[in-house]
C-alpha positions in Angstrom: 27.0 -27.2 29.3 30.2 -25.1 29.1 30.9 -21.7 30.6 33.5 -20.7 27.9 34.0 -22.5 24.6 37.0 -21.7 22.5 36.8 -22.5 18.8 40.3 -22.5 17.2 39.4 -22.0 13.6 36.2 -20.6 12.3 35.6 -22.3 9.0 32.6 -24.4 8.0 32.7 -26.7 11.0 33.7 -24.1 13.6 31.1 -21.6 12.5 28.4 -24.4 12.3 29.3 -25.5 15.8 29.0 -21.9 17.0 25.5 -21.6 15.5 24.4 -25.0 16.7 25.6 -24.2 20.3 23.9 -20.8 20.2 20.7 -22.4 19.1 20.7 -25.0 21.8 22.1 -22.7 24.6 25.1 -24.9 25.2 27.7 -22.3 26.0 27.7 -19.3 28.2 30.4 -17.6 26.1 31.9 -18.5 22.7 35.2 -17.2 21.7 37.3 -17.9 18.6 40.7 -17.7 17.1 41.7 -17.1 13.5 44.9 -15.9 11.9 43.1 -13.9 9.3 41.7 -10.5 10.3 39.0 -10.9 7.6 37.8 -14.1 9.2 37.8 -12.6 12.7 35.8 -9.6 11.4 33.3 -11.8 9.6 32.9 -14.1 12.7 32.1 -11.1 14.9 29.7 -9.6 12.2 27.8 -12.8 12.0 27.8 -13.1 15.9 29.5 -16.5 15.7 31.6 -15.5 18.7 31.5 -13.0 21.5 35.2 -12.3 21.0 37.8 -13.2 18.4 41.6 -13.5 18.8 44.6 -13.8 16.5 46.3 -16.2 18.8 44.9 -19.5 19.9 46.3 -19.2 23.4 44.3 -16.1 24.0 41.1 -17.8 23.0 41.9 -20.9 25.0 42.7 -19.0 28.2 40.0 -19.7 30.8 38.0 -22.0 28.5 36.5 -25.2 29.8 36.1 -26.6 26.2 38.6 -26.0 23.4 37.8 -27.2 19.9 40.5 -27.5 17.3 38.8 -26.7 14.0 41.7 -25.8 11.8 43.2 -28.0 9.1 44.8 -30.9 10.9 48.3 -30.1 9.9 48.2 -27.2 12.3 47.0 -29.2 15.3 50.5 -29.9 16.8 51.6 -26.3 16.8 48.3 -25.1 18.2 48.4 -27.7 21.0 51.9 -26.5 21.9 50.7 -22.9 22.0 47.6 -23.5 24.2 49.1 -26.2 26.5 50.5 -23.7 29.0 47.3 -21.7 29.4 44.7 -24.5 29.7 43.0 -24.8 33.1 42.8 -28.0 35.1 39.8 -30.0 34.1 39.4 -28.4 30.6 38.4 -30.6 27.7 40.2 -30.4 24.4 38.5 -31.9 21.4 38.8 -31.5 17.6 36.8 -32.0 14.4 39.5 -33.4 12.1 38.9 -36.4 9.8 42.1 -38.2 10.9 42.3 -39.3 14.5 45.5 -41.2 15.0 47.5 -38.1 14.4 45.6 -36.2 17.1 46.8 -38.7 19.7 50.3 -38.4 18.2 50.5 -34.6 17.7 48.2 -33.1 20.3 48.3 -35.3 23.4 52.0 -34.8 24.2 51.5 -31.0 24.6 48.5 -31.2 27.0 48.9 -31.1 30.8 48.0 -34.3 32.6 45.0 -32.5 34.2 43.4 -31.7 30.9 41.1 -34.1 29.1 41.6 -35.0 25.4 38.6 -36.4 23.6 39.2 -36.4 19.8 36.1 -36.2 17.6 35.1 -36.2 14.0 31.6 -34.9 12.8 31.0 -36.8 9.6 29.3 -33.8 8.0 30.3 -31.1 5.7 29.9 -29.4 2.3 32.3 -28.3 -0.3 32.1 -24.7 1.0 34.5 -23.2 3.6 34.9 -20.1 5.7 32.8 -18.6 8.5 30.0 -17.6 6.1 29.5 -21.3 5.1 28.3 -22.4 8.5 24.7 -23.3 9.4 23.3 -24.7 12.6 21.6 -27.7 11.0 24.8 -29.1 9.5 25.1 -31.9 12.2 21.5 -32.9 12.4 21.1 -36.7 11.9 24.8 -37.0 11.1 27.3 -39.1 12.9 30.0 -37.8 15.1 32.8 -40.3 15.9 34.7 -39.9 19.1 38.1 -41.7 19.5 39.2 -41.1 23.1 42.5 -42.6 24.3 42.4 -45.6 26.5 43.0 -43.5 29.7 40.4 -40.9 28.9 38.1 -40.0 31.8 34.6 -41.4 31.2 32.9 -38.2 32.4 34.8 -36.1 29.9 33.9 -38.4 27.0 30.3 -38.5 28.1 30.2 -34.7 28.1 31.6 -34.3 24.6 29.2 -37.0 23.4 26.3 -35.1 24.9 27.4 -31.9 23.4 27.2 -33.4 19.9 23.9 -35.0 20.6 22.4 -31.7 21.6 23.8 -30.2 18.4 21.7 -32.8 16.6 24.3 -35.5 15.8 24.4 -39.2 16.6 27.5 -40.4 18.4 29.7 -43.5 17.9 32.9 -44.3 19.8 35.7 -46.3 18.3 39.5 -46.6 18.4 41.4 -44.0 16.4 43.1 -46.6 14.1 39.8 -48.1 13.2 38.3 -44.7 12.5 41.1 -43.8 10.1 40.7 -47.1 8.2 36.9 -46.7 7.8 37.2 -43.0 6.8 39.9 -43.8 4.3 37.4 -45.7 2.1 34.2 -43.8 2.9 35.7 -40.3 2.6 39.4 -39.9 1.8 39.7 -42.2 -1.2 36.5 -40.8 -2.8 37.9 -37.3 -2.5 41.2 -38.5 -4.0 39.4 -40.0 -6.9 37.4 -36.9 -7.4 40.4 -34.7 -7.5 42.1 -37.0 -9.9 39.3 -37.5 -12.4 38.6 -33.7 -12.5 42.3 -33.1 -13.1 42.5 -35.8 -15.8 39.5 -34.3 -17.6 41.0 -30.8 -17.6 44.4 -32.1 -18.8 43.1 -34.1 -21.8 44.5 -32.4 -24.9 41.5 -33.7 -27.0 39.0 -32.0 -24.7 39.1 -28.3 -24.2 38.3 -26.8 -20.8 35.2 -25.2 -22.3 33.9 -28.5 -23.4 34.5 -30.1 -20.0 32.4 -27.4 -18.4 29.8 -27.2 -21.2 29.0 -30.9 -21.2 29.3 -31.6 -17.5 26.6 -34.2 -17.0 25.5 -35.5 -13.5 28.5 -37.8 -12.9 31.3 -35.3 -13.7 29.3 -32.4 -12.1 29.1 -34.2 -8.8 32.8 -35.2 -8.9 33.6 -31.5 -9.3 31.5 -30.7 -6.2 33.7 -33.0 -4.1 36.9 -31.7 -5.8 35.9 -28.2 -4.8 36.6 -29.0 -1.1 39.2 -27.0 0.8 42.7 -27.9 -0.6 44.6 -27.2 2.6 42.4 -29.5 4.6 42.6 -32.4 2.2 46.3 -32.1 1.7 46.7 -32.5 5.4 44.3 -35.4 5.5 46.2 -37.4 2.9 49.6 -36.7 4.5 48.4 -37.7 7.9 46.4 -40.8 7.0 48.7 -42.1 4.3 48.9 -45.8 5.5 45.2 -46.3 5.6 44.6 -44.3 2.3 47.3 -46.3 0.5 45.9 -49.6 1.7 42.3 -48.7 0.6 43.6 -47.2 -2.7 45.5 -50.5 -3.4 42.2 -52.4 -3.0 40.4 -49.9 -5.2 43.0 -50.2 -7.9 42.6 -54.0 -7.8 38.9 -53.8 -8.2 39.2 -51.2 -10.9 41.5 -53.5 -12.8 38.9 -56.3 -12.6 36.2 -53.9 -13.9 38.5 -52.9 -16.7 38.9 -56.6 -17.6 35.2 -57.1 -17.6 34.7 -54.2 -20.0 37.5 -55.4 -22.3 36.1 -58.9 -22.6 32.5 -58.0 -22.8 31.5 -59.6 -19.5 28.1 -57.9 -19.3 26.8 -60.1 -16.5 29.7 -59.1 -14.3 29.0 -55.4 -14.9 25.3 -55.8 -14.4 25.8 -57.7 -11.0 28.2 -55.0 -9.8 25.9 -52.1 -10.8 22.9 -53.8 -9.2 24.9 -54.3 -5.9 26.1 -50.7 -5.8 22.6 -49.4 -6.5 21.3 -51.3 -3.5 24.1 -49.7 -1.4 23.0 -46.3 -2.5 19.4 -47.1 -1.5 20.5 -48.3 1.9 22.4 -45.0 2.5 19.2 -43.1 1.8 17.2 -45.4 4.0 19.6 -44.9 6.8 19.0 -41.2 6.7 22.5 -40.3 5.7 21.4 -38.9 2.3 18.2 -38.0 0.5 16.8 -39.3 -2.8 16.2 -35.8 -4.2 18.0 -34.7 -7.3 20.3 -32.3 -5.4 21.6 -35.2 -3.3 20.5 -33.5 -0.1 22.9 -30.5 -0.5 21.9 -27.3 1.2 20.5 -24.9 -1.3 21.3 -21.2 -0.9 18.5 -19.0 0.3 17.2 -16.4 -2.1 19.6 -13.5 -2.3 22.6 -15.5 -1.1 
């Protein structure tokens, strides 16, 4: 589909894209950019890319598809760096989980003859780095595209087809709507996970050894989410603050109502809520976005990993 793909950033998503494109034969050449020499060496050792560069502009030069796969806080600076070397007709996309800021920070730096098609594969694990990638990451997962109003239809269709061939299902929506939806389905849950793990570790009456020793399923799974890349999530909350704060306000209101039900012994209220949320969990499994197995569908390391 593309002669030269430049992956700017070679973490979990970038490395998984490289492997998925290799598997499906979607790119004639794959090059990458990473500031860390160790990351560049690892990407070459794993054959994720045909060449790796320290500077984003060097990777983007001559590419007909450029994918921004770094933490979103770096997008603006990267766009300014690559803007002058992009060829006419090239497509720039990204994999960040906040989309309004892509239109704000990236679009102004791109030439008018370059196509911007922001994207967000709703897939991932708590692991990061080039060794965390695997080609199956996007299979049966959603990729949301949020093209600007003036985006060329052919460019949008080509990015959509790329994701379909990597195994994903594609949805197109406005950037503002995306950021509101993801605030409650992804961003606020991560914020809660970071907070509850931090609260447990700070409690003076519970030592750290006890927290780890008695980590039952609920707390254990919160710690999995809270193990996600701190730079990425710092940038997410800073760049989607309005939507996150709106959803967090709603969550606090509902939590207060739940607190009241517990205080006053309103068992029926609690039972009805838990029954409703249990049904939602089952619907997620039935929709193919999760599995019912005990490991919650997480990829298990192969023997020897």
